[in-house]
N, C-alpha and C positions, 0 to 999 in steps of 0.2 A: 504493499499499500505506499511506503514510502516512495517508489519510483512513481506513483499516479502524481502524489502532491508535488514531487521536485520537474516531472515532466509536462504537465497539463497547460501551467501558464504558458511555456515555449512552444506548443501544439495550439494553444487560442491564438497565441499571438500570429502565430505562421498563419492560422486559418484568416485572420482579420487581414492580413496584410496579401493573403491570396486571392480574395475577394476585392478586396481594395484596385490592385492589380487589373484584375479581370475586370471590371467596369472602368477603368481608365484604358483599357486597349479596345474595349468594344467601343466608348464615346469615340474614341481616336477613330477606328473603322466606320463607324458610323458618318463622322465629319469627312473621312476621306471620300466615300460614298458620295455624301451629300454635294462636295467641290466637285466633283467628276461628272454628276448631273449638271451641276450650273455650268458646268466648263462646257459639255457638251450640247447645252441649250444654248450660250452663247455662240459657238461656232456654227451651230445650226441657223441663227439668225445671222450672222455676219453672211454668211454663203449666202443666203437666200436676195436674189437679184432684186430690186429697187424697183426696175420697172420689170414687172413679170408679164406674162402673157396674157392675163385678165386686167389688166391696168391699161388704159388707154394714156395714150400719149399727147400731153397739152400740146395744142396748136396757137 
């Protein structure tokens, strides 16, 4: 029983650290995905022609 009392605090701190790091990495992954989507939308808007086939030219 002495071993449990000695090791339990370290195990609890390790689990807290693991959950914290997991949440940080998940947040970073979500941020990278959102940034990639925003970048793709911006590139799609930039590639869209200003005078497309459905717009009439001004005379």
